C-alpha positions in Angstrom: 98.7 85.0 105.1 99.2 88.6 104.1 101.8 87.6 101.5 99.3 85.1 100.0 96.9 88.1 99.6 99.5 90.2 97.8 100.8 92.2 100.8 104.6 92.1 100.6 105.3 94.5 103.5 103.3 96.6 105.9 103.8 99.1 108.7 101.9 100.4 111.7 99.9 103.4 110.6 98.8 104.3 114.1 97.7 103.0 117.5 95.1 104.7 119.6 95.2 104.1 123.3 92.3 105.0 125.6 90.7 104.0 128.9 87.1 103.0 129.6 85.1 100.8 132.0 84.8 97.1 130.9 81.6 95.4 129.9 80.3 92.6 132.1 81.8 90.0 129.8 85.2 91.8 129.6 85.3 92.1 133.4 84.6 88.4 133.8 87.2 87.4 131.2 89.8 89.7 132.6 88.8 88.8 136.2 88.5 92.4 137.2 85.8 94.6 138.9 83.5 96.5 136.5 84.3 99.8 138.1 88.0 99.5 137.4 89.1 101.0 134.0 90.7 99.0 131.3 93.0 100.2 128.5 91.9 99.7 125.0 94.1 99.9 121.9 93.0 100.2 118.4 95.6 99.8 115.7 95.8 99.8 111.9 98.6 98.5 109.7 98.9 99.6 106.1 100.7 98.2 103.1 103.1 99.9 100.7 100.2 101.7 99.0 98.9 103.1 102.4 95.8 100.9 102.2 94.8 99.2 105.5 95.7 95.6 105.7 95.1 94.8 109.4 92.9 96.2 112.1 93.0 95.2 115.8 91.1 96.3 118.9 92.5 94.9 122.2 91.6 95.4 125.9 94.1 95.1 128.8 93.8 95.4 132.5 95.2 98.9 133.3 96.6 97.7 136.6 98.8 95.0 135.0 100.2 96.7 131.9 102.5 99.5 131.0 102.9 100.9 127.5 106.3 102.2 126.4 106.1 104.5 123.3 109.5 105.4 121.9 110.0 109.0 120.7 
């Protein structure tokens, strides 16, 4: 799909990771208590010209996920 829009290659510009309490809908969908924090990631991928091509915001149960960030 990106290629059809003229994006030949892209790279992850950044990923922001934070914690917050879930909304009622998020807690229901993730089957978790509302008082238990979740992890939220926000990421942006950019093309060769450094213009954003994708944006994603995702929530995860903090008790069931581990992030590994290579140095």
